[in-house]
C-alpha positions as CSV (number, residue, x, y, z in Angstrom):
1,X,14.1,-4.3,-5.6
2,X,14.1,-7.9,-4.5
3,X,11.7,-9.4,-1.9
4,X,14.7,-10.6,0.1
5,X,15.8,-7.0,0.5
6,X,12.6,-6.0,2.3
7,X,11.8,-6.1,6.0
8,X,8.1,-6.5,6.8
9,X,6.5,-4.5,9.7
10,X,4.3,-6.2,12.3
11,X,1.3,-4.2,10.9
12,X,2.1,-5.5,7.3
13,X,2.3,-9.1,8.6
14,X,-1.1,-8.8,10.4
15,X,-2.7,-7.3,7.3
16,X,-1.2,-9.9,5.0
17,X,-2.6,-12.7,7.2
18,X,-6.0,-11.2,7.9
19,X,-6.7,-10.2,4.3
20,X,-5.5,-13.5,2.8
21,X,-2.9,-12.2,0.5
22,X,-0.3,-14.5,-1.2
23,X,3.4,-14.4,-1.3
24,X,3.2,-14.3,-5.1
25,X,1.2,-11.1,-4.9
26,X,3.8,-9.5,-2.6
27,X,6.7,-10.6,-4.8
28,X,5.0,-9.2,-8.0
29,X,4.3,-5.8,-6.3
30,X,7.9,-5.5,-4.9
31,X,9.9,-7.0,-7.8
32,X,7.8,-6.2,-10.8
33,X,5.4,-3.3,-9.9
34,X,3.4,-1.9,-12.8
35,X,3.5,1.5,-10.9
36,X,5.2,3.2,-8.1
37,X,3.7,6.3,-6.7
38,X,4.5,8.7,-3.7
39,X,2.3,8.6,-0.7
40,X,1.3,12.2,-0.4
41,X,0.1,11.9,3.2
42,X,3.3,10.6,4.4
43,X,6.3,11.9,2.6
44,X,9.1,9.5,2.1
45,X,6.7,6.5,1.6
46,X,6.1,4.9,-1.8
47,X,3.2,2.8,-3.0
48,X,4.3,-0.3,-5.1
49,X,1.3,-1.7,-7.2
50,X,1.2,-5.1,-8.8
51,X,-0.3,-8.5,-8.4
52,X,-3.7,-7.0,-7.4
53,X,-2.1,-5.4,-4.2
54,X,-0.5,-2.1,-3.1
55,X,2.3,-2.2,-0.7
56,X,3.4,1.0,1.1
57,X,7.1,1.1,1.6
58,X,9.4,3.4,3.5
59,X,13.0,2.7,2.4
60,X,13.1,-1.1,2.4
61,X,10.5,-1.6,5.0
62,X,6.9,-2.8,3.9
63,X,4.6,-0.7,6.2
64,X,1.2,-2.1,5.0
65,X,-0.5,-3.9,2.2
66,X,-4.1,-3.6,0.7
67,X,-6.0,-4.4,-2.4
68,X,-4.9,-2.1,-5.4
69,X,-7.5,0.1,-6.9
70,X,-10.3,-0.7,-4.4
71,X,-12.1,2.5,-3.4
72,X,-13.1,2.3,0.3
73,X,-15.0,4.6,2.5
74,X,-13.0,7.3,4.4
75,X,-11.8,6.2,7.8
76,X,-12.4,8.5,10.8
77,X,-8.8,9.6,10.8
78,X,-9.1,10.6,7.1
79,X,-12.3,12.8,7.4
80,X,-10.2,15.9,8.1
81,X,-7.3,15.0,5.8
82,X,-7.2,17.3,2.8
83,X,-5.5,14.6,0.6
84,X,-8.3,12.1,1.5
85,X,-11.0,14.7,1.1
86,X,-9.8,15.5,-2.4
87,X,-9.3,11.9,-3.4
88,X,-11.2,10.0,-6.1
89,X,-13.3,8.5,-3.3
90,X,-15.3,11.7,-3.2
91,X,-14.7,13.0,-6.7
92,X,-15.6,9.9,-8.8
């Protein structure tokens, strides 16, 4: 996939700015990901990882971006989610 084929959601744009990611990181994750995985919580979404970031995509829309491989505490909305409860966050 090419970065020019992707539409970026408002949420993605906000996260990109607030977290200080670079265009080079986004390009690497989209165009040369080292892995692509399914997002179990949201069927139809895929996670593209590369350049130190993970980008969640649905079709050709970038939904959100975050640091790849960083284990964070569960958010309130995840505390009753079976996927989150069984994640490596609690089992590592």
